[in-house]
N, CA, C and O atoms as a GROMACS GRO file, in nm:
protein
  636
    1MET      N    1   7.155 -10.301  12.993
    1MET     CA    2   7.268 -10.221  12.942
    1MET      C    3   7.302 -10.269  12.800
    1MET      O    4   7.338 -10.383  12.771
    2ILE      N    5   7.289 -10.179  12.728
    2ILE     CA    6   7.323 -10.207  12.563
    2ILE      C    7   7.437 -10.122  12.551
    2ILE      O    8   7.439 -10.006  12.591
    3LEU      N    9   7.539 -10.186  12.491
    3LEU     CA   10   7.672 -10.114  12.447
    3LEU      C   11   7.672 -10.114  12.295
    3LEU      O   12   7.638 -10.213  12.231
    4LEU      N   13   7.710  -9.999  12.238
    4LEU     CA   14   7.734  -9.984  12.108
    4LEU      C   15   7.854  -9.904  12.076
    4LEU      O   16   7.895  -9.808  12.141
    5SER      N   17   7.905  -9.952  11.971
    5SER     CA   18   8.030  -9.886  11.916
    5SER      C   19   8.044  -9.868  11.784
    5SER      O   20   7.967  -9.938  11.718
    6GLY      N   21   8.123  -9.790  11.714
    6GLY     CA   22   8.116  -9.779  11.580
    6GLY      C   23   8.056  -9.617  11.549
    6GLY      O   24   8.002  -9.545  11.634
    7PRO      N   25   8.077  -9.584  11.419
    7PRO     CA   26   8.029  -9.458  11.398
    7PRO      C   27   7.879  -9.424  11.450
    7PRO      O   28   7.786  -9.489  11.403
    8GLN      N   29   7.856  -9.330  11.540
    8GLN     CA   30   7.724  -9.289  11.574
    8GLN      C   31   7.613  -9.279  11.485
    8GLN      O   32   7.499  -9.310  11.518
    9ALA      N   33   7.647  -9.234  11.369
    9ALA     CA   34   7.554  -9.208  11.267
    9ALA      C   35   7.488  -9.349  11.211
    9ALA      O   36   7.384  -9.358  11.147
   10ASP      N   37   7.567  -9.448  11.247
   10ASP     CA   38   7.520  -9.588  11.192
   10ASP      C   39   7.394  -9.645  11.279
   10ASP      O   40   7.310  -9.723  11.236
   11PHE      N   41   7.400  -9.588  11.415
   11PHE     CA   42   7.305  -9.635  11.508
   11PHE      C   43   7.172  -9.546  11.514
   11PHE      O   44   7.187  -9.429  11.549
   12GLY      N   45   7.052  -9.587  11.487
   12GLY     CA   46   6.941  -9.524  11.531
   12GLY      C   47   6.897  -9.525  11.672
   12GLY      O   48   6.913  -9.622  11.746
   13THR      N   49   6.858  -9.448  11.698
   13THR     CA   50   6.801  -9.420  11.859
   13THR      C   51   6.659  -9.422  11.846
   13THR      O   52   6.604  -9.395  11.739
   14GLY      N   53   6.582  -9.461  11.975
   14GLY     CA   54   6.443  -9.457  11.957
   14GLY      C   55   6.381  -9.564  12.077
   14GLY      O   56   6.455  -9.627  12.152
   15PRO      N   57   6.268  -9.569  12.079
   15PRO     CA   58   6.199  -9.637  12.161
   15PRO      C   59   6.245  -9.799  12.165
   15PRO      O   60   6.256  -9.864  12.269
   16ALA      N   61   6.268  -9.843  12.044
   16ALA     CA   62   6.286  -9.993  12.047
   16ALA      C   63   6.403 -10.027  12.130
   16ALA      O   64   6.400 -10.123  12.207
   17LEU      N   65   6.507  -9.948  12.115
   17LEU     CA   66   6.639  -9.987  12.191
   17LEU      C   67   6.631  -9.951  12.324
   17LEU      O   68   6.675 -10.024  12.412
   18ASP      N   69   6.564  -9.820  12.350
   18ASP     CA   70   6.552  -9.764  12.484
   18ASP      C   71   6.471  -9.868  12.570
   18ASP      O   72   6.490  -9.887  12.690
   19ALA      N   73   6.373  -9.936  12.490
   19ALA     CA   74   6.282 -10.025  12.586
   19ALA      C   75   6.354 -10.148  12.629
   19ALA      O   76   6.304 -10.220  12.716
   20LEU      N   77   6.474 -10.178  12.572
   20LEU     CA   78   6.545 -10.299  12.599
   20LEU      C   79   6.648 -10.274  12.724
   20LEU      O   80   6.686 -10.369  12.793
   21GLY      N   81   6.689 -10.145  12.749
   21GLY     CA   82   6.778 -10.094  12.859
   21GLY      C   83   6.847  -9.970  12.828
   21GLY      O   84   6.810  -9.900  12.735
   22THR      N   85   6.948  -9.940  12.904
   22THR     CA   86   7.023  -9.818  12.895
   22THR      C   87   7.119  -9.835  12.767
   22THR      O   88   7.198  -9.927  12.746
   23VAL      N   89   7.097  -9.746  12.701
   23VAL     CA   90   7.201  -9.758  12.553
   23VAL      C   91   7.323  -9.652  12.582
   23VAL      O   92   7.300  -9.536  12.616
   24THR      N   93   7.454  -9.706  12.563
   24THR     CA   94   7.563  -9.634  12.579
   24THR      C   95   7.633  -9.669  12.455
   24THR      O   96   7.658  -9.781  12.412
   25HIS      N   97   7.668  -9.526  12.393
   25HIS     CA   98   7.753  -9.534  12.256
   25HIS      C   99   7.897  -9.510  12.317
   25HIS      O  100   7.921  -9.410  12.385
   26LEU      N  101   7.992  -9.608  12.289
   26LEU     CA  102   8.122  -9.601  12.359
   26LEU      C  103   8.233  -9.528  12.259
   26LEU      O  104   8.347  -9.507  12.300
   27GLY      N  105   8.199  -9.500  12.152
   27GLY     CA  106   8.298  -9.465  12.040
   27GLY      C  107   8.299  -9.485  11.913
   27GLY      O  108   8.217  -9.568  11.874
   28ALA      N  109   8.367  -9.435  11.835
   28ALA     CA  110   8.358  -9.473  11.692
   28ALA      C  111   8.440  -9.607  11.662
   28ALA      O  112   8.398  -9.667  11.563
   29ASP      N  113   8.534  -9.659  11.719
   29ASP     CA  114   8.599  -9.796  11.716
   29ASP      C  115   8.504  -9.895  11.717
   29ASP      O  116   8.443  -9.905  11.824
   30HIS      N  117   8.472  -9.977  11.623
   30HIS     CA  118   8.365 -10.073  11.631
   30HIS      C  119   8.392 -10.189  11.730
   30HIS      O  120   8.295 -10.257  11.762
   31GLY      N  121   8.508 -10.218  11.780
   31GLY     CA  122   8.550 -10.323  11.866
   31GLY      C  123   8.524 -10.283  12.018
   31GLY      O  124   8.521 -10.369  12.107
   32LEU      N  125   8.508 -10.162  12.040
   32LEU     CA  126   8.513 -10.117  12.178
   32LEU      C  127   8.369 -10.189  12.251
   32LEU      O  128   8.385 -10.238  12.363
   33ALA      N  129   8.273 -10.194  12.206
   33ALA     CA  130   8.159 -10.230  12.263
   33ALA      C  131   8.180 -10.381  12.299
   33ALA      O  132   8.110 -10.421  12.391
   34SER      N  133   8.263 -10.468  12.242
   34SER     CA  134   8.286 -10.596  12.258
   34SER      C  135   8.388 -10.597  12.356
   34SER      O  136   8.383 -10.688  12.438
   35LEU      N  137   8.479 -10.515  12.364
   35LEU     CA  138   8.590 -10.514  12.468
   35LEU      C  139   8.529 -10.460  12.596
   35LEU      O  140   8.557 -10.511  12.704
   36TYR      N  141   8.451 -10.365  12.585
   36TYR     CA  142   8.378 -10.325  12.730
   36TYR      C  143   8.308 -10.451  12.776
   36TYR      O  144   8.322 -10.478  12.896
   37ASP      N  145   8.231 -10.537  12.698
   37ASP     CA  146   8.140 -10.637  12.737
   37ASP      C  147   8.251 -10.736  12.799
   37ASP      O  148   8.220 -10.783  12.908
   38VAL      N  149   8.367 -10.772  12.750
   38VAL     CA  150   8.448 -10.862  12.812
   38VAL      C  151   8.504 -10.816  12.943
   38VAL      O  152   8.514 -10.891  13.039
   39ALA      N  153   8.543 -10.677  12.945
   39ALA     CA  154   8.590 -10.640  13.065
   39ALA      C  155   8.495 -10.634  13.178
   39ALA      O  156   8.526 -10.644  13.296
   40GLY      N  157   8.365 -10.614  13.124
   40GLY     CA  158   8.249 -10.623  13.246
   40GLY      C  159   8.249 -10.763  13.277
   40GLY      O  160   8.244 -10.780  13.399
   41LEU      N  161   8.252 -10.870  13.212
   41LEU     CA  162   8.242 -10.995  13.236
   41LEU      C  163   8.354 -11.033  13.337
   41LEU      O  164   8.332 -11.093  13.442
   42THR      N  165   8.465 -10.997  13.298
   42THR     CA  166   8.597 -11.011  13.372
   42THR      C  167   8.558 -10.968  13.519
   42THR      O  168   8.557 -11.045  13.616
   43MET      N  169   8.527 -10.841  13.522
   43MET     CA  170   8.491 -10.784  13.669
   43MET      C  171   8.375 -10.866  13.752
   43MET      O  172   8.377 -10.886  13.874
   44MET      N  173   8.275 -10.909  13.660
   44MET     CA  174   8.172 -10.980  13.727
   44MET      C  175   8.217 -11.120  13.787
   44MET      O  176   8.193 -11.157  13.902
   45TRP      N  177   8.278 -11.184  13.701
   45TRP     CA  178   8.323 -11.320  13.737
   45TRP      C  179   8.419 -11.303  13.862
   45TRP      O  180   8.400 -11.371  13.963
   46SER      N  181   8.517 -11.214  13.855
   46SER     CA  182   8.624 -11.189  13.970
   46SER      C  183   8.540 -11.140  14.101
   46SER      O  184   8.562 -11.195  14.209
   47VAL      N  185   8.458 -11.052  14.092
   47VAL     CA  186   8.368 -11.018  14.214
   47VAL      C  187   8.308 -11.138  14.254
   47VAL      O  188   8.322 -11.172  14.372
   48LEU      N  189   8.240 -11.210  14.175
   48LEU     CA  190   8.164 -11.335  14.229
   48LEU      C  191   8.252 -11.432  14.286
   48LEU      O  192   8.218 -11.482  14.393
   49ASN      N  193   8.371 -11.470  14.228
   49ASN     CA  194   8.461 -11.561  14.265
   49ASN      C  195   8.514 -11.513  14.403
   49ASN      O  196   8.524 -11.593  14.497
   50ALA      N  197   8.549 -11.387  14.414
   50ALA     CA  198   8.582 -11.344  14.552
   50ALA      C  199   8.485 -11.365  14.656
   50ALA      O  200   8.520 -11.410  14.766
   51TRP      N  201   8.359 -11.333  14.628
   51TRP     CA  202   8.255 -11.352  14.726
   51TRP      C  203   8.252 -11.505  14.730
   51TRP      O  204   8.226 -11.541  14.845
   52LEU      N  205   8.266 -11.590  14.661
   52LEU     CA  206   8.253 -11.715  14.676
   52LEU      C  207   8.362 -11.778  14.764
   52LEU      O  208   8.340 -11.880  14.828
   53GLN      N  209   8.480 -11.715  14.766
   53GLN     CA  210   8.599 -11.768  14.836
   53GLN      C  211   8.564 -11.728  14.981
   53GLN      O  212   8.570 -11.805  15.077
   54GLY      N  213   8.527 -11.606  14.985
   54GLY     CA  214   8.504 -11.563  15.122
   54GLY      C  215   8.389 -11.617  15.192
   54GLY      O  216   8.390 -11.621  15.315
   55THR      N  217   8.292 -11.658  15.125
   55THR     CA  218   8.164 -11.740  15.165
   55THR      C  219   8.211 -11.874  15.188
   55THR      O  220   8.157 -11.935  15.280
   56ALA      N  221   8.292 -11.924  15.129
   56ALA     CA  222   8.339 -12.077  15.158
   56ALA      C  223   8.420 -12.068  15.285
   56ALA      O  224   8.414 -12.164  15.363
   57LEU      N  225   8.498 -11.960  15.315
   57LEU     CA  226   8.569 -11.948  15.448
   57LEU      C  227   8.477 -11.931  15.550
   57LEU      O  228   8.492 -11.999  15.652
   58LEU      N  229   8.370 -11.840  15.540
   58LEU     CA  230   8.276 -11.811  15.656
   58LEU      C  231   8.200 -11.936  15.688
   58LEU      O  232   8.174 -11.967  15.804
   59ARG      N  233   8.160 -12.019  15.568
   59ARG     CA  234   8.097 -12.148  15.586
   59ARG      C  235   8.153 -12.250  15.679
   59ARG      O  236   8.083 -12.325  15.747
   60THR      N  237   8.292 -12.246  15.678
   60THR     CA  238   8.374 -12.334  15.769
   60THR      C  239   8.342 -12.290  15.925
   60THR      O  240   8.373 -12.368  16.016
   61ALA      N  241   8.287 -12.178  15.950
   61ALA     CA  242   8.266 -12.126  16.078
   61ALA      C  243   8.114 -12.133  16.105
   61ALA      O  244   8.072 -12.083  16.209
   62GLY      N  245   8.036 -12.189  16.021
   62GLY     CA  246   7.894 -12.210  16.040
   62GLY      C  247   7.812 -12.089  15.979
   62GLY      O  248   7.692 -12.076  16.002
   63VAL      N  249   7.879 -12.008  15.904
   63VAL     CA  250   7.789 -11.885  15.872
   63VAL      C  251   7.743 -11.913  15.736
   63VAL      O  252   7.816 -11.947  15.643
   64ASP      N  253   7.605 -11.896  15.729
   64ASP     CA  254   7.551 -11.930  15.577
   64ASP      C  255   7.550 -11.818  15.488
   64ASP      O  256   7.548 -11.702  15.530
   65ALA      N  257   7.551 -11.858  15.336
   65ALA     CA  258   7.573 -11.750  15.257
   65ALA      C  259   7.490 -11.638  15.269
   65ALA      O  260   7.536 -11.525  15.254
   66GLU      N  261   7.360 -11.661  15.297
   66GLU     CA  262   7.259 -11.548  15.308
   66GLU      C  263   7.306 -11.435  15.426
   66GLU      O  264   7.287 -11.315  15.410
   67THR      N  265   7.367 -11.488  15.542
   67THR     CA  266   7.404 -11.408  15.632
   67THR      C  267   7.532 -11.322  15.601
   67THR      O  268   7.542 -11.206  15.641
   68CYS      N  269   7.630 -11.386  15.527
   68CYS     CA  270   7.746 -11.307  15.478
   68CYS      C  271   7.713 -11.198  15.370
   68CYS      O  272   7.774 -11.092  15.357
   69ALA      N  273   7.610 -11.237  15.298
   69ALA     CA  274   7.572 -11.179  15.177
   69ALA      C  275   7.578 -11.007  15.182
   69ALA      O  276   7.633 -10.941  15.094
   70PRO      N  277   7.511 -10.949  15.302
   70PRO     CA  278   7.498 -10.800  15.327
   70PRO      C  279   7.661 -10.760  15.354
   70PRO      O  280   7.707 -10.660  15.298
   71PHE      N  281   7.743 -10.838  15.439
   71PHE     CA  282   7.877 -10.790  15.461
   71PHE      C  283   7.943 -10.777  15.328
   71PHE      O  284   8.016 -10.680  15.304
   72ALA      N  285   7.921 -10.869  15.240
   72ALA     CA  286   7.999 -10.869  15.113
   72ALA      C  287   7.956 -10.749  15.030
   72ALA      O  288   8.038 -10.683  14.965
   73ARG      N  289   7.818 -10.721  15.033
   73ARG     CA  290   7.780 -10.618  14.965
   73ARG      C  291   7.834 -10.474  15.018
   73ARG      O  292   7.847 -10.381  14.939
   74GLN      N  293   7.862 -10.462  15.146
   74GLN     CA  294   7.916 -10.342  15.197
   74GLN      C  295   8.069 -10.338  15.158
   74GLN      O  296   8.112 -10.225  15.134
   75ILE      N  297   8.161 -10.447  15.148
   75ILE     CA  298   8.284 -10.440  15.110
   75ILE      C  299   8.287 -10.420  14.969
   75ILE      O  300   8.380 -10.351  14.927
   76ALA      N  301   8.199 -10.469  14.882
   76ALA     CA  302   8.200 -10.439  14.734
   76ALA      C  303   8.176 -10.266  14.716
   76ALA      O  304   8.245 -10.198  14.641
   77ALA      N  305   8.078 -10.219  14.792
   77ALA     CA  306   8.055 -10.072  14.783
   77ALA      C  307   8.166  -9.995  14.838
   77ALA      O  308   8.182  -9.880  14.798
   78VAL      N  309   8.235 -10.040  14.915
   78VAL     CA  310   8.363  -9.960  14.990
   78VAL      C  311   8.479  -9.974  14.853
   78VAL      O  312   8.535  -9.874  14.810
   79VAL      N  313   8.500 -10.088  14.806
   79VAL     CA  314   8.601 -10.097  14.708
   79VAL      C  315   8.559 -10.026  14.589
   79VAL      O  316   8.652  -9.981  14.522
   80ALA      N  317   8.429 -10.001  14.540
   80ALA     CA  318   8.382  -9.932  14.440
   80ALA      C  319   8.409  -9.795  14.454
   80ALA      O  320   8.420  -9.722  14.355
   81GLU      N  321   8.419  -9.756  14.565
   81GLU     CA  322   8.447  -9.605  14.598
   81GLU      C  323   8.582  -9.596  14.565
   81GLU      O  324   8.613  -9.486  14.521
   82TRP      N  325   8.667  -9.672  14.573
   82TRP     CA  326   8.828  -9.660  14.534
   82TRP      C  327   8.862  -9.633  14.387
   82TRP      O  328   8.957  -9.567  14.344
   83LEU      N  329   8.757  -9.702  14.310
   83LEU     CA  330   8.778  -9.687  14.163
   83LEU      C  331   8.836  -9.555  14.102
   83LEU      O  332   8.937  -9.544  14.033
   84PRO      N  333   8.762  -9.471  14.137
   84PRO     CA  334   8.813  -9.323  14.042
   84PRO      C  335   8.943  -9.291  14.089
   84PRO      O  336   9.023  -9.252  14.004
   85GLY      N  337   8.984  -9.298  14.211
   85GLY     CA  338   9.118  -9.267  14.274
   85GLY      C  339   9.211  -9.368  14.204
   85GLY      O  340   9.313  -9.319  14.157
   86TYR      N  341   9.193  -9.495  14.188
   86TYR     CA  342   9.282  -9.589  14.142
   86TYR      C  343   9.301  -9.552  13.999
   86TYR      O  344   9.412  -9.559  13.946
   87ALA      N  345   9.196  -9.515  13.936
   87ALA     CA  346   9.190  -9.497  13.782
   87ALA      C  347   9.271  -9.379  13.743
   87ALA      O  348   9.332  -9.379  13.636
   88ARG      N  349   9.273  -9.258  13.842
   88ARG     CA  350   9.366  -9.157  13.814
   88ARG      C  351   9.511  -9.203  13.822
   88ARG      O  352   9.594  -9.162  13.740
   89GLN      N  353   9.545  -9.291  13.923
   89GLN     CA  354   9.674  -9.355  13.941
   89GLN      C  355   9.728  -9.417  13.806
   89GLN      O  356   9.836  -9.387  13.757
   90ILE      N  357   9.647  -9.499  13.759
   90ILE     CA  358   9.657  -9.609  13.660
   90ILE      C  359   9.683  -9.487  13.520
   90ILE      O  360   9.780  -9.500  13.446
   91ASP      N  361   9.606  -9.404  13.506
   91ASP     CA  362   9.611  -9.311  13.397
   91ASP      C  363   9.733  -9.221  13.386
   91ASP      O  364   9.783  -9.176  13.283
   92SER      N  365   9.781  -9.198  13.538
   92SER     CA  366   9.908  -9.101  13.534
   92SER      C  367  10.013  -9.189  13.528
   92SER      O  368  10.118  -9.136  13.491
   93GLY      N  369  10.019  -9.320  13.554
   93GLY     CA  370  10.129  -9.390  13.565
   93GLY      C  371  10.219  -9.385  13.706
   93GLY      O  372  10.331  -9.434  13.722
   94SER      N  373  10.141  -9.315  13.801
   94SER     CA  374  10.194  -9.302  13.924
   94SER      C  375  10.130  -9.352  14.045
   94SER      O  376  10.015  -9.312  14.063
   95PHE      N  377  10.179  -9.432  14.135
   95PHE     CA  378  10.107  -9.507  14.226
   95PHE      C  379  10.160  -9.468  14.375
   95PHE      O  380  10.201  -9.557  14.449
   96PRO      N  381  10.159  -9.342  14.414
   96PRO     CA  382  10.214  -9.334  14.540
   96PRO      C  383  10.110  -9.400  14.650
   96PRO      O  384   9.988  -9.410  14.640
   97ALA      N  385  10.186  -9.439  14.748
   97ALA     CA  386  10.096  -9.525  14.847
   97ALA      C  387  10.028  -9.417  14.952
   97ALA      O  388  10.080  -9.372  15.054
   98GLU      N  389   9.909  -9.391  14.902
   98GLU     CA  390   9.846  -9.281  14.973
   98GLU      C  391   9.735  -9.371  15.096
   98GLU      O  392   9.679  -9.306  15.184
   99VAL      N  393   9.719  -9.492  15.087
   99VAL     CA  394   9.667  -9.563  15.179
   99VAL      C  395   9.751  -9.667  15.240
   99VAL      O  396   9.765  -9.671  15.363
  100SER      N  397   9.809  -9.754  15.157
  100SER     CA  398   9.890  -9.859  15.207
  100SER      C  399   9.982  -9.911  15.086
  100SER      O  400   9.935  -9.904  14.972
  101ALA      N  401  10.101  -9.959  15.104
  101ALA     CA  402  10.207  -9.986  15.020
  101ALA      C  403  10.170 -10.132  14.981
  101ALA      O  404  10.103 -10.204  15.055
  102LEU      N  405  10.218 -10.173  14.854
  102LEU     CA  406  10.178 -10.328  14.824
  102LEU      C  407  10.255 -10.417  14.919
  102LEU      O  408  10.218 -10.528  14.956
  103GLU      N  409  10.369 -10.354  14.955
  103GLU     CA  410  10.454 -10.465  15.059
  103GLU      C  411  10.375 -10.480  15.193
  103GLU      O  412  10.389 -10.581  15.262
  104THR      N  413  10.295 -10.383  15.225
  104THR     CA  414  10.201 -10.404  15.352
  104THR      C  415  10.100 -10.487  15.300
  104THR      O  416  10.087 -10.595  15.358
  105ASP      N  417  10.015 -10.462  15.194
  105ASP     CA  418   9.914 -10.553  15.128
  105ASP      C  419   9.927 -10.702  15.130
  105ASP      O  420   9.842 -10.784  15.161
  106VAL      N  421  10.060 -10.722  15.086
  106VAL     CA  422  10.091 -10.869  15.059
  106VAL      C  423  10.107 -10.951  15.178
  106VAL      O  424  10.115 -11.073  15.170
  107ARG      N  425  10.111 -10.880  15.302
  107ARG     CA  426  10.115 -10.958  15.423
  107ARG      C  427   9.965 -11.000  15.454
  107ARG      O  428   9.943 -11.105  15.514
  108ALA      N  429   9.858 -10.912  15.408
  108ALA     CA  430   9.729 -10.966  15.428
  108ALA      C  431   9.691 -11.072  15.337
  108ALA      O  432   9.611 -11.160  15.367
  109MET      N  433   9.766 -11.058  15.199
  109MET     CA  434   9.738 -11.156  15.103
  109MET      C  435   9.789 -11.311  15.152
  109MET      O  436   9.730 -11.416  15.126
  110ALA      N  437   9.908 -11.299  15.226
  110ALA     CA  438   9.973 -11.428  15.284
  110ALA      C  439   9.880 -11.474  15.378
  110ALA      O  440   9.863 -11.596  15.385
  111HIS      N  441   9.811 -11.395  15.457
  111HIS     CA  442   9.716 -11.427  15.566
  111HIS      C  443   9.601 -11.502  15.496
  111HIS      O  444   9.562 -11.612  15.535
  112MET      N  445   9.546 -11.431  15.384
  112MET     CA  446   9.441 -11.492  15.321
  112MET      C  447   9.470 -11.643  15.282
  112MET      O  448   9.395 -11.738  15.304
  113VAL      N  449   9.595 -11.646  15.220
  113VAL     CA  450   9.618 -11.811  15.179
  113VAL      C  451   9.624 -11.892  15.298
  113VAL      O  452   9.562 -11.998  15.309
  114GLU      N  453   9.708 -11.837  15.400
  114GLU     CA  454   9.711 -11.936  15.526
  114GLU      C  455   9.557 -11.978  15.581
  114GLU      O  456   9.527 -12.094  15.607
  115GLU      N  457   9.468 -11.869  15.595
  115GLU     CA  458   9.349 -11.895  15.651
  115GLU      C  459   9.274 -11.992  15.550
  115GLU      O  460   9.209 -12.084  15.600
  116SER      N  461   9.275 -11.980  15.420
  116SER     CA  462   9.210 -12.069  15.349
  116SER      C  463   9.259 -12.222  15.349
  116SER      O  464   9.182 -12.317  15.336
  117GLU      N  465   9.407 -12.233  15.367
  117GLU     CA  466   9.458 -12.355  15.378
  117GLU      C  467   9.411 -12.421  15.502
  117GLU      O  468   9.364 -12.535  15.494
  118ALA      N  469   9.421 -12.355  15.624
  118ALA     CA  470   9.378 -12.403  15.748
  118ALA      C  471   9.226 -12.443  15.753
  118ALA      O  472   9.184 -12.538  15.820
  119ALA      N  473   9.151 -12.362  15.677
  119ALA     CA  474   9.006 -12.398  15.692
  119ALA      C  475   8.969 -12.513  15.570
  119ALA      O  476   8.854 -12.556  15.559
  120GLY      N  477   9.070 -12.554  15.488
  120GLY     CA  478   9.040 -12.651  15.398
  120GLY      C  479   8.972 -12.600  15.280
  120GLY      O  480   8.906 -12.681  15.215
  121VAL      N  481   8.977 -12.466  15.239
  121VAL     CA  482   8.915 -12.413  15.149
  121VAL      C  483   9.028 -12.382  15.026
  121VAL      O  484   9.140 -12.344  15.058
  122ASP      N  485   8.997 -12.397  14.901
  122ASP     CA  486   9.074 -12.385  14.775
  122ASP      C  487   9.171 -12.266  14.800
  122ASP      O  488   9.129 -12.164  14.856
  123THR      N  489   9.288 -12.276  14.762
  123THR     CA  490   9.370 -12.155  14.774
  123THR      C  491   9.415 -12.085  14.643
  123THR      O  492   9.487 -11.986  14.637
  124GLY      N  493   9.360 -12.153  14.539
  124GLY     CA  494   9.402 -12.115  14.403
  124GLY      C  495   9.380 -11.950  14.380
  124GLY      O  496   9.468 -11.884  14.325
  125LEU      N  497   9.266 -11.894  14.422
  125LEU     CA  498   9.233 -11.769  14.395
  125LEU      C  499   9.332 -11.665  14.493
  125LEU      O  500   9.388 -11.566  14.446
  126PRO      N  501   9.341 -11.700  14.614
  126PRO     CA  502   9.423 -11.618  14.702
  126PRO      C  503   9.579 -11.629  14.666
  126PRO      O  504   9.658 -11.538  14.691
  127LYS      N  505   9.617 -11.752  14.604
  127LYS     CA  506   9.774 -11.774  14.579
  127LYS      C  507   9.784 -11.683  14.460
  127LYS      O  508   9.879 -11.607  14.448
  128LEU      N  509   9.676 -11.689  14.361
  128LEU     CA  510   9.699 -11.609  14.247
  128LEU      C  511   9.724 -11.456  14.269
  128LEU      O  512   9.814 -11.394  14.211
  129ILE      N  513   9.633 -11.398  14.363
  129ILE     CA  514   9.652 -11.268  14.394
  129ILE      C  515   9.768 -11.230  14.455
  129ILE      O  516   9.820 -11.123  14.422
  130LYS      N  517   9.820 -11.304  14.544
  130LYS     CA  518   9.937 -11.292  14.619
  130LYS      C  519  10.062 -11.307  14.519
  130LYS      O  520  10.157 -11.231  14.537
  131ALA      N  521  10.066 -11.387  14.429
  131ALA     CA  522  10.180 -11.404  14.324
  131ALA      C  523  10.184 -11.297  14.238
  131ALA      O  524  10.293 -11.264  14.191
  132MET      N  525  10.083 -11.238  14.210
  132MET     CA  526  10.085 -11.112  14.133
  132MET      C  527  10.145 -11.000  14.200
  132MET      O  528  10.218 -10.920  14.141
  133ALA      N  529  10.112 -10.993  14.337
  133ALA     CA  530  10.174 -10.881  14.417
  133ALA      C  531  10.314 -10.919  14.437
  133ALA      O  532  10.397 -10.828  14.432
  134ASP      N  533  10.352 -11.040  14.457
  134ASP     CA  534  10.492 -11.082  14.475
  134ASP      C  535  10.580 -11.044  14.359
  134ASP      O  536  10.685 -10.982  14.381
  135ARG      N  537  10.545 -11.076  14.235
  135ARG     CA  538  10.596 -11.022  14.112
  135ARG      C  539  10.631 -10.887  14.104
  135ARG      O  540  10.746 -10.849  14.078
  136SER      N  541  10.523 -10.800  14.129
  136SER     CA  542  10.527 -10.648  14.142
  136SER      C  543  10.624 -10.607  14.233
  136SER      O  544  10.707 -10.521  14.203
  137ILE      N  545  10.617 -10.676  14.370
  137ILE     CA  546  10.724 -10.631  14.451
  137ILE      C  547  10.865 -10.654  14.408
  137ILE      O  548  10.953 -10.568  14.418
  138ALA      N  549  10.884 -10.777  14.358
  138ALA     CA  550  11.015 -10.826  14.295
  138ALA      C  551  11.057 -10.728  14.200
  138ALA      O  552  11.178 -10.709  14.193
  139ALA      N  553  10.977 -10.658  14.119
  139ALA     CA  554  11.005 -10.579  14.011
  139ALA      C  555  11.039 -10.448  14.076
  139ALA      O  556  11.087 -10.366  13.998
  140GLY      N  557  11.024 -10.409  14.204
  140GLY     CA  558  11.072 -10.285  14.253
  140GLY      C  559  10.948 -10.205  14.298
  140GLY      O  560  10.961 -10.089  14.340
  141HIS      N  561  10.828 -10.266  14.290
  141HIS     CA  562  10.710 -10.169  14.323
  141HIS      C  563  10.652 -10.195  14.457
  141HIS      O  564  10.533 -10.170  14.477
  142GLY      N  565  10.730 -10.245  14.554
  142GLY     CA  566  10.663 -10.261  14.690
  142GLY      C  567  10.603 -10.143  14.773
  142GLY      O  568  10.503 -10.153  14.845
  143GLY      N  569  10.679 -10.028  14.751
  143GLY     CA  570  10.632  -9.918  14.800
  143GLY      C  571  10.520  -9.842  14.741
  143GLY      O  572  10.477  -9.739  14.793
  144GLU      N  573  10.473  -9.890  14.637
  144GLU     CA  574  10.367  -9.811  14.556
  144GLU      C  575  10.230  -9.871  14.606
  144GLU      O  576  10.232  -9.968  14.682
  145GLN      N  577  10.119  -9.818  14.565
  145GLN     CA  578   9.983  -9.860  14.612
  145GLN      C  579   9.928  -9.964  14.501
  145GLN      O  580   9.966  -9.973  14.384
  146TYR      N  581   9.839 -10.033  14.561
  146TYR     CA  582   9.768 -10.165  14.496
  146TYR      C  583   9.752 -10.137  14.333
  146TYR      O  584   9.780 -10.232  14.259
  147PRO      N  585   9.710 -10.016  14.273
  147PRO     CA  586   9.686 -10.008  14.138
  147PRO      C  587   9.805 -10.044  14.052
  147PRO      O  588   9.784 -10.077  13.936
  148VAL      N  589   9.930 -10.040  14.102
  148VAL     CA  590  10.040 -10.060  14.028
  148VAL      C  591  10.034 -10.207  13.965
  148VAL      O  592  10.097 -10.245  13.866
  149LEU      N  593   9.946 -10.280  14.042
  149LEU     CA  594   9.948 -10.417  13.964
  149LEU      C  595   9.897 -10.420  13.833
  149LEU      O  596   9.909 -10.524  13.769
  150ILE      N  597   9.834 -10.306  13.776
  150ILE     CA  598   9.782 -10.298  13.643
  150ILE      C  599   9.902 -10.346  13.547
  150ILE      O  600   9.881 -10.392  13.435
  151GLU      N  601  10.037 -10.330  13.605
  151GLU     CA  602  10.149 -10.371  13.519
  151GLU      C  603  10.149 -10.521  13.482
  151GLU      O  604  10.179 -10.567  13.372
  152GLU      N  605  10.105 -10.600  13.610
  152GLU     CA  606  10.095 -10.742  13.604
  152GLU      C  607   9.997 -10.784  13.494
  152GLU      O  608  10.012 -10.884  13.424
  153PHE      N  609   9.893 -10.696  13.484
  153PHE     CA  610   9.800 -10.756  13.381
  153PHE      C  611   9.828 -10.728  13.218
  153PHE      O  612   9.775 -10.783  13.122
  154GLY      N  613   9.928 -10.623  13.222
  154GLY     CA  614   9.956 -10.615  13.098
  154GLY      C  615   9.872 -10.509  13.010
  154GLY      O  616   9.800 -10.430  13.071
  155GLY      N  617   9.881 -10.504  12.864
  155GLY     CA  618   9.805 -10.415  12.801
  155GLY      C  619   9.889 -10.284  12.778
  155GLY      O  620   9.967 -10.234  12.860
  156SER      N  621   9.861 -10.239  12.662
  156SER     CA  622   9.930 -10.114  12.625
  156SER      C  623   9.841  -9.993  12.682
  156SER      O  624   9.720  -9.995  12.705
  157ARG      N  625   9.932  -9.890  12.699
  157ARG     CA  626   9.851  -9.751  12.744
  157ARG      C  627   9.807  -9.708  12.606
  157ARG      O  628   9.877  -9.741  12.511
  158THR      N  629   9.698  -9.639  12.588
  158THR     CA  630   9.635  -9.573  12.479
  158THR      C  631   9.653  -9.438  12.493
  158THR      O  632   9.681  -9.379  12.388
  159GLY      N  633   9.642  -9.361  12.612
  159GLY     CA  634   9.639  -9.232  12.612
  159GLY      C  635   9.769  -9.146  12.645
  159GLY      O  636   9.763  -9.023  12.644
   0.00000   0.00000   0.00000
């Protein structure tokens, strides 16, 4: 994957770039390619860390990583299907609880922390996830759907 940004006229296209991968021009803003790269790395490390957390939990029950990898892949595919709907909620600034409310989700997050503690697995990641949800609920968003947590991550709206 090759990410380009800046005025499109500045970039030549042709077999040399195409041979390296899929070329995507992201817009005239010179910084967009770098920002997309960091956003992609953020997602990559977050997904891998979540998989490692779950794998560490399953290993306490004697399940090896190779056995749990197909399960994790299915979960990742299901979550990926949610992204377009979640994106619409984020872009509209409206987070109706179409599937579940954050105040319901936080109970599963608490269970994640409890299970990690009971299994002797590091609780840093599940505690971080739950702390963000707790702050959002305290700010009055408990009845809204999970993407409302975008407010916890910050960043200004551009559109």
